[in-house]
N, C-alpha and C positions, 0 to 999 in steps of 0.2 A: 530553537527550531521547533516549529509547531508541526506535530505529526498526527496523521489519521491512521489508525489500525482497523482493518476491516476483516472480520472473520465471524462465522456463525457459531463458533465454539468459544465459550467464555474462557476455558482453560488455555486455549491457544493465544487469545488476546492477552491474557494475564502473563503468560510466559514471554511473549514478545515485549510486552510493556516492561517487565522486570529486566529483561536483557538490555533494552534501550535505556532504562533508568540507570543501569550499571555503567553505561557508556556516557552518562551525563545528559541524556536526552529525556527530559521529564515533562514537557508540555505536550501531553498526549490526549487525544480524543479517540473514543472507540465507536464503532458501528457494527451491527450484527449482520449486515448484508450490504450489497452494492446499492440497493435502493435507499437505505438509510444513509449510507455514506454520501450518495449524490445529493440527498436532501441537506445534509450537514455542510457539504461544500457550498451549495447554493445559499444556505442560510447565512454563512459567513459573509458572502458577497452582499446579501441584503442588509447586513449590519454595517457595510462599508469597509469591510476588511479585504483589501486587495491581496491576492495571493495568500489567502488565509492559511492553507496548509502547505508547508515547505517540503513534505514527504508524505507519500501514501504507501502503506504496506498492506497488501490485500491477499486474501485467499482467492483461489480460483473458483471452486465449487461451492456456491451458496444459493439459497432460495431467493426468489424474487428477481435478483439481478446478480449475475456472476461477476467474478473479478475481471474476466475478459471484457464483458460488456461495460463495466465501470472504466476500465482502461481505455476502451474506445471512446466513451463519453468524455473522459478527461482530454484525450488527444484531439477530439473534435471541437473542443471549446477554446475559442481564441484566448480567453482570459487566463486559462490554467493549463494550456496544452504542454507547457514545458515543465510542469511539476514533476519532480523525480518520483518514480513509481517502482516499487519492488513487489514482485509476486512471490508469495510464500505458500507453497501448495504441495499436495501429493501427486499432482498431475505430471507425468513424465513423458507423455506422448510427444514425439519429436515435432509433429505438425503444429501442436499447440504452442510449444516452446518457441518455434520459429515465428509463429504469428505474433506472440508477445514481443519478440525481438524486433519484428518489422514495425510494430506499433511504438517502439521506443522505450520498452521497459529497461530500467537501469540495472536490475539484477533479478535473478530467478533463484529462489531458495527452496530446496526440496525438504519437506517435513519428513521426519522430525528434525528440527534444527536445534542448535545449541549456541551459546554465547560466542565462542570463537568463530563459528560459521557466519553468524549475523554480522559480527564486527568485520570479518574479512570481506563480505559482500558489500557492506557500507563503504569500506575503504576503496574497493575496486570500482565502485560506482561514483567515487569522488564526493561522497556525502560526509565522510569523516576525514 
């Protein structure tokens, strides 16, 4: 499974990458914000990779392009609109959580997270 982890903090990306690797998910690409993630998603299509990323795990609050903006872009793209998307963030505002659910996020993980929580959310989302 090809995964894209998007977070502006290298330590969070590393932690998520280690947790996913412990679950046997090792084909991971990283992006520092939504803008870079969107570029990498589109770059995979330019290379001819259909459905290049099979899972996106994104922070909410990032410079240039937020996780919510990235989620909207993914859902508005016919080619990748069904890509599983997990939000991993400190944002707990009910209105924002409901908006991500409306947009079809598969899981919402509150930071700080740990391996059992990530595994549980992946199972609940039908990814594992």
